Phi, psi and omega in degrees: 000323181299321180295318180295321178296320179292324177293315177300317179299315180296318180295318179298314179297318179297311181296317179298318179290322179294323180292339178296339181267357178279153175294150182296341179267003182296128183290351180280340184299312178300326179291323177294319178299320176301316181295319180294319178295324177294327180291344177296341178286350179288126183281061180220126180296325179298314181294315181295323177293322178296318177297316181298329178283332183273324188300316185303317181294322180290318180293322177296329184287342179280117182267321182271146172291338181294324180294328182293335179300339180282345181285127184292131183300321180297319178294320180295316179297317180297323180289332182265344183250114179237095185282339183269357182277130178286349184270341182246143176258120183281000000 
């Protein structure tokens, strides 16, 4: 399992860094954000930390509110709701 978590972490970091070079109007950015938010469901602190490091730069790169409409509501809700964390109150 540890090997798979490291591979997921590496892929997330690679995708996040590559997206930093895309134009802010690129239609692929919301899809990458969806994938990263979906990866938050992985029960691995390494993977979740990698997602947390990639997301801020990608979200900042979206300039239009129209692009945000492509982000799936379920992924966004899952990314913001952490019921198993002792640090957050649901």
